[in-house]
N, C-alpha and C positions, 0 to 999 in steps of 0.2 A: 620547788623552784618555778618561777613564772615562765611563760612562753618566751618572753623577751630575754630573760636570763639564760634559758636553754639555748636560744639562738646565739647569744653572745659567746657562751662557752664553746659551742661547736665551731663557730667561725674562728675564734681565737686559737683554738687547738689546732685547727687545720692550717692556719696561716703561720703559726709558730714553727711548723715543720719546715717551712720554706725560708722564713726570715725571722729567726728567733730574736726576741728583744727589740724588734722594730715596730711591728704593727700594733702591738698592745697599746701603744701610746698615740695611735693615730685614728681611732675609730670612736663613733658614738652609735649606740644601738637604742632602739626604742619602739614605741607603739603609737599608732594613730587610731583614735576611737571617737565615737560620738556617744550620745546618751543610750544608744541601743547596742553598742558593741563596736568591734573593729571596723575601720574604714579602709577599703582597698583602693589602690590607685591614687592616693593622695600625693601631692607634690611636697616633699620634705626638703628643706633648704637650710644651709648656713646663711642666716639672714644677711642680705645685702651683697651676696656673692653668687657666682655661677655654680657653686658646689651644691648639687641637688641630686635627689634620688626619688623613687616612688615606693610607697608602701605596698607590700605584697598582699595576697588574698586574705591573710590573717591580720592585716594592718601593721605588720612589722617592717622596720626599715633599718638600714645601715648607712651612715655617713662616713666616708673615708677621707684620707688626705688631710687630717687635722694635726694640730701641734699639741703635744702633751703639755698640760698645765695652762694653756691659753684659753681663757673663757670665751664662749661664743653664745649667740642666741640662735636657737633652732626654731624654724617656722614650719607650719603645715597649712595646706589649703587643698580643698576638693570642691568640685562644682556643687553649688547649692549651699555652701557653708561660708561663714565668715572665716577670715584668716585666724590662725592660732599661733602662739609662740610660747617658748620656755626660755627665759633668760638665764645667764650665768651658768651655762652648762660647761663643765671643765673636763675635756677629754683626758683619759679614757672614761667613758660613762656607758652604762648598759641598762639604765632604768628610766629613760626619758619617756614620759607619756604626754602626748599632745591631744587635747580634747577639742574637737570641732563642734561648733554650734550652728544649726541651720538658720538661714535667714528666711524672712517672710515670703509667702507665695501670693499674697494679695496686696492690694493698693489702698492707701488711705486718702480719700478725697478731701479730708479736712486738713491735710498737711499744708503748712505755709512754707513756700520756697525760701531758701536762704539766698540773700542777695550777694552779688559778687563783691560789693564794696560796703564799707560801713562797719559798725560794731557787730561782732558775732558773724562776720561775713567770711566768704572764701579768702579774701585778701588778708583777713586777720590771722589766718593760719598758714596759707600758702601765698605769701605776699609776692614773691618774685614771679612764680608761675602765673598768678593772676594778672600782674602788671604786664607781662609779655602778651597775654591773651587780650587784655583791654586795648593795648596799643596796636596790635597787629591783626586781630581776627575780625572779619566781617560778620561772623555769626553773632558776636556780642553787640552788633549794631543793626541787627536785622529788623528791629522795630523802629529804628531811627533813620534808616537809609532814605535819603531824599528821593532817589529814583523810585523806590517802592512806594513811599508815601504819596508822591504826586501821581503815580499811576493808579493807586488805589482810590484816591480822592477825586481825580480828574482835575487837578490844579497844576499851576506852575509853582516854582519854588518860592514865589512871592505871595502865594495864597489866592491868586486869581483862578476862578473855576470856570471851566467850559460849560456851555448850556447842557441841560439834560438831553439825553438821546431822544430824537424824534422817531415816531413809528408810523407805519402804514399797514393796511390790511391787504394781505396777499390772497388772491382767489383760492389758491390751493393750500396754503400753509398758515393762514391766519395772520396774526400780528407779527410783523418783522421790522427790524430797525432800519433807519435811513442813514445815509452818510451825514457828516456834520454840515450844518448850514454855512455856506461860504460867506454869507453876509453878516455873520455874527463873530465876535471875537472868539478865538479858539485857542485853548491852552493844552491841547492834547487829550488823549482818551483817558478814561478812568472807570474802574469797576463800579463806583458809586453813581456814575452817570447812567450806566446801563441798568443797574439793579439797585436803585436807591433805597429800597425797603428791606434789603437783605445784607448779610455780612459776608457771605461767601465762605470759602474754605482756605483763604490766604493765611489765616492765623495758625492753621495746622502745621505750617512750616516756619513762619516768621515769628510767631509767639506761641510755640507749642505748649508751654507750661500753662498758659491761660486757656488753651483750647481743648483741654482734655475732656471736660464735662460737656462743652457745647462747641464741637468742632465746626458746625455750620452757623453758629450764632454768636461768635466772638469777633468783635471789631478790633483789629490789631492796632488801630490808632488810639484806642481808649484804655489800653492796659496800664497797669501800675506796678510798683514794687520791683521785684526781681524780673518780672516779665517785660518791663520797660527796656531791658537790655536785649530782648529778642530771644535768641537761643542761648540760655545762660548755663553756667557751670553746673548748678545743682540739678537742672533738668537732664543734661546729657549724662550725668553720673547716676541717674536714677533709671536709665533705660536698661531693662533686663533682657529684652529680646526684640528682634525685628522679624515680623512675619512676612514671608514671601511665598509665592506660589511655585509650582513646578516650573523650572527654567530659571528661577532665581530672582524674578522681578516681583514687586509688590502687586497686589490686586489692582485692577483699573479703578481709578477715582478714589483710591484709599491712600490719600496723601499724608505725609508727615506723621503726626502723633497717632493718626488712625491706624497705622501699621506697626505701632510700637507697643510693647508690654512695659508699662511703667510701674515702678515699685516705690511709691511714697511711703515712708515709714510711720511709725506710731510713737513719736518721742514722749508722749504723755504716759505711755505704758512702760513701767520699769522692767517688765519681762521681755520687751521687744526693743532692740537697739535702733539707733540711727543706721542708715544704710547708704554707702557710697560704693559704686562699682568703679574699679580702676584697673590698671594693667599690672600691678605688682601682686605676686602671690605670697609675699612675705611682709605685708604691711605691718607697721608698728602699732596700729590702733585696732586690735582685733574685735573690739566691741562696736565698731562702725564700718570697717572696710573689708572688701573682698575683691578678688580678681574676677574679671569677666573677659574671656578670650575674644568675645565679639567686638570689644573696643579696638582690637587690632585688625579686624576684618573689614573689607570693603562693604559687606552687607550692612554694616552699621549706617552707612551713608545713603542706602537705597531709598528710604521713604521720601526724602526731599530732593533726591537727584535722579529720580526715575518716575516722573509724573506726566501723565497724559490727561488731556482735557478734550471732551467730545470725541474720544478715540484717537486723537492726534498726539503723538509723543512731543512734548514741549521741552521739559527738562529731562535730559537723558544721558548725562555723563556717566552715571552708574551703568546703564544699559549698554552704552558704547564700550565701557571698560569690560563688561561681562562678555561681550561678543568679540573681544580682542585677545591677542596672545597674552596680554598682561594678566588676564584672569587665571592663567595656568598656575596652579598652586606650587609647582616645582620650579618654574623658570620666570614667572611673572612678578609683578609688584602690586601691592595694595594701594588704595587711596592714601592711607596713612603714611606710607613710606615716602610719598612725594609731598603731601600736604601737612604732615606733622613730623618733619625731619628732626632727628636727634643730632647733637645735643640741644638743650635749651640755652640760648645765649642771652645774657642781660648785661648791658654795658661792656660788651666784649669779653665777658667771663662766662664759662660754661657752668651751669648749675650742677651741683653734686648732692644737694639736699632739698627736697621739695617743701619741707616744713621745718626749718631749723628752729630748735627750741620749742617746737609744738608737737613733738612726737616723731619728727622725721629722722631718717638715718642717712649716713653717707653712702652714696651709690656711684657706680660707674656712670659718668655723664651720658654715655651712649644709650643708657636705659631710660633716660628722662626725655621723652619726646616733646618737642616744642608745640605749644598751642597757638601757633601762628597762622596756620591754614592759608598759605599764600595762594592767591587766585588771580582773577582778571585785573587786579590793581597792582600786582607785584611785578615791578620792572625786572627784577632778577629772575623770577620764574619764567616770565614770558621771553626773556632774552635767551633762555636755555630750553625753549619748548620745541623748536624745529631747527633744521639745518637748511640754509639756502645756498644754492650753487648757481653761479652766474657765469656765462661765457659771452664774449662779444667779439665780433670779427668784422672787418671792413674790406669789402671786395666788390668789384663790378658796380661801383656807385651806390652800393647799399651797405647799410650798417645793420647787422643781424645780432640781436640780443636774445639769448635763450636763458630762461630762469626756471630752475627746479626747486620747489619747496618740498622738503621731506619731513614728515611727522615721525621722527625717529626718537623722540624723547618724551612723548606725552601719551598717557595711557587711555586717552579717549580722543574724540574728534577735536580738531583745531579749526575755529574756536568751538566752545561747548557751553552747555546749559542754557542760559537765557537766550532766546531767539533774537533778542536785540543786538547781541554781540556779533561782530563780524571783523574780518581781517581785510585790509586793503593793500594790494600790491601796486606800488607806483614805479613805473619804468621811465626814467627821464634821460633824454639824450640831447646834447647841445654841441654847438661849435666851441672852438677854443675860447671864443669871446663870450660865450654864454647864451647865444641865441638858440631857441629850441629847433630841433630837426623835425621834419614832417614825417608822421607815421604813415607808412604805405600799407602795411599789413599787420594785423594783430588786434587783440581785444582792447577795449577801453573800460574804464570804471563806469558802472551803471549810474543812472540818474540819481538813485537814492544815496550815492556817495557824496551828494551835496553839490548843488548848482550855484555857481557864483565864483567869487574870488578865491583862487587856490590858497592864497595867503591866510584865508579865514577857515581853512580846512575843507573847502569845497573842491572835490576832485573829480566830479562827474565829467566824462568825456576825455579825460587824460589817459595816455597809454598805461595799461595795466589791467587789473581785474580785482574782483572781490570774492571772498569765501564766506558763505553765509547760508543759513537755513531761512528761506523766505516764506512767511505765512501771508495768506490772504483771507480776509473776513468773507465768509460765504455770502452773507446778505448784502453788505454795503459795498463789497468789492475793494475796500481799502487794502492796499499792499504797498510796502511791507507793513506789517502790524505787530504790535506787542500786546494787543488786547485779546489774548488767547482765551480769556474767560468766555468770549463769544465763540460761536461755531466758526472754525477756520479750516483751511486746507493748506498743505505744503505745496507751494508753487515750484520751488526748486531747492536743492540742497547739494552744494558742491564743496562742503567742508572736507578737510583731509582727515581720514581715519587713521588710527594708530598704525604705524609702519607703512602707510601708503604715501604716495607722492603726487605732485601736480607739476607738469611742465608746460610752459607757455612760451611762444616765440613772437618777437616783435621786430618788424623790418622797418627801418627808417631810411629816408633819403640821405645819402652820404654828404658830408660837408665838402665844400669846394676845395679846401686846402688839404683834405685827406687826414685830418685829425679830429677826433670826437671825444667828448666827455660823456660817460654813462654813470648814472646813479640809480640804484635799485633799493627800494625801501619797503619793508613789510610792516604794516601798522596794525595794532589791535585797537578797535574803536568800541566803546561801551554801548552805543546805541546809534540808530540812524540819525543823520544830521538834521533832518526836518523835525523829528521828535525832540532832539536835544534843544533845538532852537525854541520849539513850542514850550517846553518845560523849563527852560533856563538852566539846564544841566551844564556844568562846566568841566566835566571829566576830560582830561587831555588824552590824546592818542598816545599809545606807548609803542616804541620801536621794538619789534621782535627780531628783526634781522636787517642788515644793511651791507651793501657792496658799492664800491666806487671804482671806476676804471678810467684810464686814458687809453684810447684805441687808435692805433696807426695802421696803415695798410701793410706794413712789413712786420711789425711786432706789436705785442700787447703788454701793457704794464698795469699792474694793479696797485692802487695807492690808497692809503687811509682805510684799510680793511676794518 
């Protein structure tokens, strides 16, 4: 009798003593092995369900809670192996053998990426998931983003290019850059203005599939094929590991694909399969797919969201998360839980099959995470990022408005990542007729909030404040700047960390008739107003929080919350 058969007999005999005639029809027994023998610690599952167990030290497993005579598919997976399955298993069964096959440990530089769309593409198999990704995710537009392209080239959105950077010779430091010439047309900074003979490392994050072989020699504006989408499906699902140092952050200056272990397969070799890493450990295409727990970990995001230049942290949403309570494995949340929420919705319907008719199976929709990645352009995400509490009182000829902004719903600073992003808090007070009241005490929006007509988004000097990480170029003195490929320093950083808060107070002269209107708005702006005007960017401000009050000397009434 085999080891599996012996285990089955022993277990059945033991259980019959307690529940005769019941358990015999509810179990499946089996063995997980590879070419060398039994595999311990494999996840064995009734495919498409939460009914799972692990193989023991001798590769044996028992699946319980099954229905006599109802066929099932049994799957198995272990780290380093493709998924495996045996279909049409009819309980009770005690001879199921699942054979795992190891996937490759090297990379194939001759592999040609599969495009998201077109014949033989991701969309041809996983149409709905790909459609959601194409419509919603900025990763799939990373090589086409007009803000990125114009900052890289040094142009505006119409193709006008600023003059190349001028230089002078410093007595102690040699050749150093000069500020832009105010007598010449200027369309904002650009990497290619400062370093016209190099490509930089921008491609390591924006077009990582193209940058693997030449991370410092790939111009992200010249890529083609699947790489023209930026960070595309096939690339992400070929990342086998992310390398970080002690403390959890990538090595300094090792951005994007430089910190990733990529496994491009060898499809021309019949002995080596295609390879896609995913989140299912019971995938229905065992000759291609396998599970990778890393895809559900925040560490997967680290290479492009924890980047420093010249020793200055620039993109640091992962680092901010890592230093926050959200990184606690027991009580926190991962990046994916907020930015890849389940279920995946298409046309108001939750997906239950990622590849219908193409090998997909029906699943609990809460196991199918949306490839939407909502971020700085998502009104819904931003409207639920913070809590704003406002009080207003009218006494002694003064109107006092107190605003508290609490970062109670975001796992990193608000705002985060691109140092161009900032939040503007506007505190407006006026008479019943709409005339503005005079600010007596309190902060005002800084000059980089835009000088000019407030109706055109210029809020400099108005009551309120801004939350931002402000960089200054060390040689030219330009501030605020987004040209962090140059040597910069952090002038200030008052962004709100996870679970932190900011309180500010504004005192206005009271209206003559004792009634005032107060309106408080928190806006997310994608870039500094001067830079947006130079580049021709038209991204609208997004309201993160809003309060409106009517304030009287005796009582306070909130309206239109």
